[in-house]
C-alpha positions as a LaTeX table, in Angstrom:
\begin{tabular}{lrrr}
\hline
Residue & $x$ (\AA) & $y$ (\AA) & $z$ (\AA) \\
\hline
Unk1 & 110.78 & $-171.71$ & $-23.49$ \\
Unk2 & 107.36 & $-170.51$ & $-24.64$ \\
Unk3 & 107.50 & $-172.74$ & $-27.71$ \\
Unk4 & 108.29 & $-175.81$ & $-25.59$ \\
Unk5 & 105.31 & $-175.04$ & $-23.37$ \\
Unk6 & 103.03 & $-174.69$ & $-26.41$ \\
Unk7 & 104.25 & $-178.00$ & $-27.83$ \\
Unk8 & 103.72 & $-179.70$ & $-24.46$ \\
Unk9 & 100.14 & $-178.40$ & $-24.31$ \\
Unk10 & 99.51 & $-179.56$ & $-27.87$ \\
Unk11 & 100.81 & $-183.05$ & $-27.11$ \\
Unk12 & 98.78 & $-183.23$ & $-23.90$ \\
Unk13 & 95.59 & $-182.17$ & $-25.65$ \\
Unk14 & 96.12 & $-184.58$ & $-28.53$ \\
Unk15 & 96.84 & $-187.52$ & $-26.23$ \\
Unk16 & 93.74 & $-186.68$ & $-24.17$ \\
Unk17 & 91.63 & $-186.62$ & $-27.32$ \\
Unk18 & 93.00 & $-189.98$ & $-28.45$ \\
Unk19 & 92.35 & $-191.48$ & $-25.00$ \\
Unk20 & 88.75 & $-190.23$ & $-24.99$ \\
Unk21 & 88.09 & $-191.62$ & $-28.47$ \\
Unk22 & 89.52 & $-195.00$ & $-27.49$ \\
Unk23 & 87.46 & $-195.03$ & $-24.30$ \\
Unk24 & 84.30 & $-194.19$ & $-26.24$ \\
Unk25 & 84.99 & $-196.99$ & $-28.72$ \\
Unk26 & 85.58 & $-199.50$ & $-25.93$ \\
Unk27 & 82.37 & $-198.47$ & $-24.18$ \\
Unk28 & 80.46 & $-198.83$ & $-27.44$ \\
Unk29 & 81.69 & $-202.40$ & $-27.70$ \\
Unk30 & 80.78 & $-203.19$ & $-24.09$ \\
Unk31 & 77.29 & $-201.65$ & $-24.27$ \\
Unk32 & 76.47 & $-202.99$ & $-27.76$ \\
Unk33 & 76.90 & $-199.59$ & $-29.42$ \\
Unk34 & 73.45 & $-198.08$ & $-28.95$ \\
Unk35 & 72.62 & $-194.38$ & $-28.96$ \\
Unk36 & 71.81 & $-194.25$ & $-25.26$ \\
Unk37 & 75.32 & $-195.31$ & $-24.30$ \\
Unk38 & 76.83 & $-192.68$ & $-26.60$ \\
Unk39 & 74.58 & $-190.03$ & $-25.05$ \\
Unk40 & 75.51 & $-191.05$ & $-21.51$ \\
Unk41 & 79.24 & $-190.99$ & $-22.27$ \\
Unk42 & 79.07 & $-187.59$ & $-23.98$ \\
Unk43 & 76.86 & $-186.12$ & $-21.24$ \\
Unk44 & 79.27 & $-187.28$ & $-18.53$ \\
Unk45 & 82.20 & $-185.94$ & $-20.53$ \\
Unk46 & 80.60 & $-182.49$ & $-20.80$ \\
Unk47 & 79.33 & $-182.36$ & $-17.22$ \\
Unk48 & 82.63 & $-183.43$ & $-15.69$ \\
Unk49 & 84.54 & $-181.06$ & $-17.97$ \\
Unk50 & 82.32 & $-178.18$ & $-16.87$ \\
Unk51 & 82.73 & $-179.18$ & $-13.23$ \\
Unk52 & 86.51 & $-179.27$ & $-13.61$ \\
Unk53 & 86.51 & $-175.84$ & $-15.23$ \\
Unk54 & 84.34 & $-174.49$ & $-12.42$ \\
Unk55 & 86.59 & $-175.93$ & $-9.70$ \\
Unk56 & 89.77 & $-174.61$ & $-11.28$ \\
\hline
\end{tabular}
């Protein structure tokens, strides 16, 4: 049971990472791939992640 839970968490984390990378690549295409857009995306990612950790 514990191993299944660990595998499920691993799969969830990996799929989240893949989704975030794909989203970042799509946003780079939309906003012409400049450094400001990368900074905004990463800042939002960190701020919202911190907010989610605080709420939970």
